[in-house]
ZADRENFI-970196 format. One record per residue: residue in three letters; y, x, z of N, C-alpha, C in turn. Coordinates in steps of 0.2 Angstrom, whole numbers, plus 5000, padded with zeros to 4 digits. Layout:
<rs>
ALAYXZYXZYXZ ...
</rs>
This chain:
<rs>
UNK568452135749567752165748567252115751 UNK566752105748566252055750565852085756 UNK565552045760565152075766564552105764 UNK564252085757563652115755563752185752 UNK564452205752564552275749564752265741 UNK564752325738565052325731564552295726 UNK563852295728563352275723563052215724 UNK563352165728563052105729562752095736 UNK562252055737561952045743561752105747 UNK561752105754561552165758560852185757 UNK560652245756559952275756559652275763 UNK559052265764558752265770558852335774 UNK558952335780559052395784558452405788 UNK558152465787557552485790557752525797 UNK558252565797558452595803559152615804 UNK559352615810560052625812560052685817 UNK560652715817560752765822561252735828 UNK561152765834561652735839562352755837 UNK562452815834563152825831563352775826 UNK562952755822563152695817563352635821 UNK562952615826563152565830563852565834 UNK563952625836564652645839565152635834 UNK565052665828565552655822565652575821 UNK565152535821565252465819565652435825 UNK565552455831565952425837566652445836 UNK566752505834567452525833567852485827 UNK567452485822567752445816567152435811 UNK566952365810566352355805566552375798 UNK567152375796567252395789567152475789 UNK567352515794567252585794566452595793 UNK566052555797565352565796565152555789 UNK565452505786565252485779565352545774 UNK565952575775566152625771565752685772 UNK565552705778565252765780564452755779 UNK564152695781563452695781563152655775 UNK563552605773563252565767563452595760 UNK564052625760564252655753564252725753 UNK564052755759564052825760564652865757 UNK565252835759565852875757566052925763 UNK566252985760566353035765567053035768 UNK567153055774567753055777567853115781 UNK568453145780568553205784568853185791 UNK568753225796569053205802568853265807 UNK569253255813569153305818568453295821 UNK568153355823567453355826567453345833 UNK568053355836568053345844567653385848 UNK567553455845567253505849566453495847 UNK566253455843565553445841565253515839 UNK565653555835565353615832565153665837 UNK565553665842565453715848564953695852 UNK564853625853564353595857563653615854 UNK563653605847563053615843562853695844 UNK563353735844563153805846562753815852 UNK563053785857562753785864562053745864 UNK562053695861561453655861560853695858 UNK560953725852560453765849560253825854 UNK560753855857560653915861560153895867 UNK560353835871559953815876559253785875 UNK559253755869558553725867558153785865 UNK558453835862558053895860557853935866 UNK558253935871557953965877557453925881 UNK557453865881556953825883556253835880 UNK556353835873555753845869555353905870 UNK555653955874555354015875554854005881 UNK554953955885554553945891554753975897 UNK555354015897555554045903555953995907 UNK555854015914556053965919556553995924 UNK556654055924557154095929557854095926 UNK558254095931558954095928559154155924 UNK558954215926559154275922558854265915 UNK558254245915557854245908558154195904 UNK558354135907558654075903559254095900 UNK559654125904560354145902560354205897 UNK559954255898559854305893559654275886 UNK559154235886558854205880559354165876 UNK559754125880560254075877560854115875 UNK561054175878561554215876561354255869 UNK560754275869560554305863560654255857 UNK560354195857560454145852561154135850 UNK561554125856562254115854562654165851 UNK562454235852562754285849562554285842 UNK561954275840561654275833562054215829 UNK562154155832562554105829563254115828 UNK563554145833564254165833564454205827 UNK564054255826564154305820564254265814 UNK563954205813564054165807564454105807 UNK564754095813565254035815565854045811 UNK566054005806566654005802567253965804 UNK567253945810567853905813568453945812 UNK568953915810569653955809569953965816 UNK570154025817570554035823571254065821 UNK571754065825572354095823572454165824 UNK571954195828571954265830571254285832 UNK571154355832570554375835570454365842 UNK571054365846571154355853570854285855 UNK571054235851570854165852570054165851 UNK569854195845569154195844568754225850 UNK568954275852568654315858568654265864 UNK569254235865569254195871568754135871 UNK568754105865568254045864567554065865 UNK567354125863566754155864566554155872 UNK567054185875567054195882566954125886 UNK567254075883567254005886566553975885 UNK566253995879565553965878565054005883 UNK565154065884564654105888564754075895 UNK565354065897565454035904565153965905 UNK565153925900564853865900564053875900 UNK563753915896563053935897562853955904 UNK563253995907563154015914563153965919 UNK563653915918563753865923563153815922 UNK562953805916562353755914561753785918 UNK561553845916560953875919560953875927 UNK561553895930561553895937561553825940 UNK561853775937561953715940561253665939 UNK561053665933560453625932559953655927 UNK560053705924559653735919558953755921 UNK558953785927558353815930557853755932 UNK558253705935557853645937557553605931 UNK557953595926557753565920557153605917 UNK557253665917556653705914556053695917 UNK556053695924555453675928555153605926 UNK555653565925555453495923555153495917 UNK555353535912555053535905554353565906 UNK554253615910553653645911553053595914 UNK553353545918552853495921552653445915 UNK553053445910552853395905552353425900 UNK552353495899551953525894551253535897 UNK550753525893550053535895549553495891 UNK548953505890548553465886548753465879 UNK548853405876549053395869549853395869 UNK550153405874550953405874551153475874 UNK551553495868551853565868552653555869 UNK552953615870553653615871554053585865 UNK553753585859554153555853554153475854 UNK553653445858553653375859554253355863 UNK554453395868554953375873555653415872 UNK555653465868556353495867556553495860 UNK557153475859557553475852557753545850 UNK558353545847558853485847558553435842 UNK558853375842558753325837558053295839 UNK557953285845557353245847557453175847 UNK557153135843557253065841556853015845 UNK557252975849556952915852557152855849 UNK556752805849556952745845556752675849 UNK557052625846556952555849556852505843 UNK556452465843556352415838556652345840 UNK557152325835557452255837557252215831 UNK556952155833556752105828557252045828 UNK557352015822557851955822557651905826 UNK558051865830557851815834557851745830 UNK557551695833557451635829558051605826 UNK558651625830559251595828559551635822 UNK559251695821559551735816559051755810 UNK558651705808558151715803558351735796 UNK559051735795559351755789559551825789 UNK559451855795559751925796559251975793 UNK559452025790559052075787558452055783 UNK558552015778557951985774557752045769 UNK557052045769556752095765556552065758 UNK556252095754556052075747555652005747 UNK555251995752554851935753555251885756 UNK555851895758556251835760556251835768 UNK555751865771555651865778556151915782 UNK556351895788556851945791556352005794 UNK556652065793556352125794556552155801 UNK556152185805556452225811556752285809 UNK557252305814557652365812557452415818 UNK557352475816557252535821557952565822 UNK558152565829558752605831558552665834 UNK558852725831558652785833559252825837 UNK559052855842559552895846559252965847 UNK559653015846559453085847559653115854 UNK559153145857559253175863559053255862 UNK559253295867559053365867558453385870 UNK558253355875557653375878557453315883 UNK556753315885556553275890556153315896 UNK556253295902555953335907555753285913 UNK555353315917555153275923555553295929 UNK555753245933556153255939555853205944 UNK555453235949555153195953554653145950 UNK554753075952554353025949554752995942 UNK555253025940555553005934555453045928 UNK555553015922555553055916556253045913 UNK556553105912557353105911557453125904 UNK557853095900558153115893558853145894 UNK558953205891559653235892559953245885 UNK560553225885560953245878561553275880 UNK561653335876562353365876562853335873 UNK563453325876564053295872564653335873 UNK565153325869565753365870566053355877 UNK566253295879566553275885566253205887 UNK566453185894566253125896566853075896 UNK567353095893567953045892567852985889 UNK567352975884567252915881566952865885 UNK566652885891566252835895566752795899 UNK567352815900567852775903567652755910 UNK567652695912567452665918566752685921 UNK566252695916565552715918565552775921 UNK566052825921566052885924566052875932 UNK566452825934566652815941566252755944 UNK565752725941565352675944564652695944 UNK564252665949563552685950563152625949 UNK563452565947563052505947563352455941 UNK562852415938563052375933563452315936 UNK563252285941563552225944564352245946 UNK564752195944565452205946565852225940 UNK566252275940566752295935566452315929 UNK565852345929565552365922565252305919 UNK564952255922564752195919565252155916 UNK565852155920566352115918566752145912 UNK566852205912567152245906566652235900 UNK566052245900565552235895565652165892 UNK565552115896565652045893566352035890 UNK566852055893567552045891567652075884 UNK567352135883567452165877567252125871 UNK566852075872566552035866566951965866 UNK567351955871567751895871568351905867 UNK568451865862569051865857569651845860 UNK569651815866570251795869570451845875 UNK570051895876570151945881570552005878 UNK570952035882571252095881570852165882 UNK570252155884569852215885569552235879 UNK569552295877569252325871569152395872 UNK568452405873568252475875567552495871 UNK567652505865567052515861566652575863 UNK566952625865566552685867566152675873 UNK566352645878565952635884565452585883 UNK565552525879565052485877564552515873 UNK564752555868564252595864563752635869 UNK564052665874563652715878563152665882 UNK563252605884562752565887562252545882 UNK562452525876561952515871561552575869 UNK561852635869561452695868560952705873 UNK561152695879560652695885560052655884 UNK560252585882559652545881559152565876 UNK559452605871558952625865558552685868 UNK558952735872558652795874558052775879 UNK558252735884557752715889557052685886 UNK557152635881556652605878556252655874 UNK556552705870556252755867555852805871 UNK556152815877555852865882555252835884 UNK555252765886554652735888554052745883 UNK554252735877553752735871553452805871 UNK553952855871553752925871553252945877 UNK553452925883553052935889552352905888 UNK552252845886551652815885551252845879 UNK551552865874551252895868550952965870 UNK551353005874551153075876550853075883 UNK550753025886550553025893550853075897 UNK551553065897551953115901552053105908 UNK551853045910551953025917552653005919 UNK552752985925553452965927553452895928 UNK553552865933553552795934554252765931 UNK554752795932555352765929555652815924 UNK556152785919556452835914557152835916 UNK557552885915558252895916558552935910 UNK559252925909559652955904560252985907 UNK560353055905560953085907561253115901 UNK561953125902562353155897562653215900 UNK562653275897562953335900563453365895 UNK564153365897564653385893564753465893 UNK564853485887564853565886565553585883 UNK565953535882566653565879567253525883 UNK567153515890567653485894568053535897 UNK568653555894569053605897569453585903 UNK569353525906569753505912569453535918 UNK568853565917568453595923568453675922 UNK568853695917568853765916569453805918 UNK569353855922569953905924569953965921 UNK570453995919570554055915570954105919 UNK570654165920571054225923571254265917 UNK571854265915572054295909572154375910 UNK572254395916572354465918571654495917 UNK571154465920570454495920570154475914 UNK570354425910570054395904569354375906 UNK569354335911568754295913568854225913 UNK568354185913568354115913567754085918 UNK567954035922567554005926567553925924 UNK566953895924566953825923566353795927 UNK566353725927565853695930565653625926 UNK565153595928564953535924564853475928 UNK565053415925565053355928564553315924 UNK563953305927563353265923563353195925 UNK563353155920563353085920562653055919 UNK562453015924561752985924561952915922 UNK561752885917561952825914561452765916 UNK560952785919560452735921560652685926 UNK560852705931561052655936561652605934 UNK562052635930562652595928562452545923 UNK561852555920561552515914561152455917 UNK560752475922560152435925560452375928 UNK560252315926560352245929559852235934 UNK560052235941559552225946559052165945 UNK559352115943558952055942558452065937 UNK558652095931558052105926557552155929 UNK557852205932557352255935556852225940 UNK557152175944556652145948556152105945 UNK556252075939555752035935555252085931 UNK555552135929555152185924554852245927 UNK555252265933555052335936555152385931 UNK555652375926555852435922556552435921 UNK556852485920557552495919557852465913 UNK558052395913558252365908558852315910 UNK559152295905559752245906559752195901 UNK559652135903559552075898560252065894 UNK560752075897561452065894561552115889 UNK561452175890561552235886561052225880 UNK560452215882559952215877560052155872 UNK560252105874560352045870560952055865 UNK561452095868562052105864561852155858 UNK561452205860561252255855560852225849 UNK560452175851560052135846560552095841 UNK561052065844561552025840561952075836 UNK562152135838562552175834562052205828 UNK561452225830561052245824560852195819 UNK560852125821560752075817561352065812 UNK561952075815562552065811562552125806 UNK562352185808562352235803561852225797 UNK561252195799560752185794560952125790 UNK561352085792561552025788562152045784 UNK562452105784562952125780563652095782 UNK563752085789564352065791564852115793 UNK565352135789565752185790566452165791 UNK566652105792567352085792567552095799 UNK568152135800568352155806568952115809 UNK569052055806569652015807569651985814 UNK569051975817569051935823569351975829 UNK569352035828569652085833570152125830 UNK570452105825570852155820571452185824 UNK571752145829572352185832572152245836 UNK571552235839571252295843571052355838 UNK570652335833570452375828571052415825 UNK571552375823572152415819572452465824 UNK572552445830572852485835572452555837 UNK571752545838571352595840570952635835 UNK570752605830570352635825570752655818 UNK571252615816571552635810571952705810 UNK572252715815572652785815572352845813 UNK571652855815571352915814570752895809 UNK570752845805570252825801570352855794 UNK569852895791569852925785569852875779 UNK569652815780569552765775570152715774 UNK570652725779571252685779571552675772 UNK571552725768571952725761571552685756 UNK570952665758570552625753570252565756 UNK570552545762570352485766570752425764 UNK570552375761570952315760571152285766 UNK570852285771571052255778571652285780 UNK571652355780572152395783572752385778 UNK572652395772573252395767573552325767 UNK573152275768573452205768573852195775 UNK573652225780574052225786574752265786 UNK574752315782575252355781575752335776 UNK575552305771575952275766576052205767 UNK576552185770576652115772577452095770 UNK577552035768578152015765578351955770 UNK579051955772579351905775579451845770 UNK579251785772579251725768579551665771 
</rs>
């Protein structure tokens, strides 16, 4: 398959999602199938459907403007109840369906008690003047960053006029709130497991920087596309958040990004006798683990020159239609192919499976 796709040269790319960038990191060919040729692929949602139920319930509660724990919990439970009635996920029994509903309600309660009230107060501090709750509460609140081709990549993403075109990278967050002197973007995720090492470190220098650089070294055994994608996503979110802050005059000297897991069963305990569920949340702030202190000292903004440069390089490769996965094929084959819905039509995969001794 040609790098330009089925119809010849690559078409100019106007925008990308951070999810698309992560797909490209996992396997460039998978990105081509999914985002260039728009081929559908069935796969596990990894708890995404249930997270979406909670996302809409929590954002709906925020949109009411209520800030007390009882009012937030009641509003979110009401929305969850309405959605659950139409939720068509298949369960093996009514008992399981009832249990899953109980887990969702326990997660709502833990969220409201641990951070929901504080975040609601932070939202209230954002609203006023020309800023409405709809400006800072999703779901599906889009933040974006523009990447322009570098001088070394003038052939990347050529438009009809032959000149390289900038690409807008988009990331969705669920809400934005004030926390002291910071403006914070929050995104609900199923679990924090994809973050890997990032969950257990609080600075870029050291292990995180080494792992990030080694991931792109063809001679290295390090291969962690999920953690790398999280750092690239953080770069997009923080830049987009700065643009939102300046456009709406939201205030806040610094910008931060947190992920909140809503389907992590490792912190859930069940009392089957009383049919009760208790859970807690582990919230990940990705800002400090992303920020390069040297770059911060020069710009006084939460940036990372190494991550930002790699993001630009990846976006340029996508814009240039470079989808050959063979430079890291051993890793791609081992980690991406087993659960890839495109494996049956992927020439790279088929060629690696159908080999003859000669």
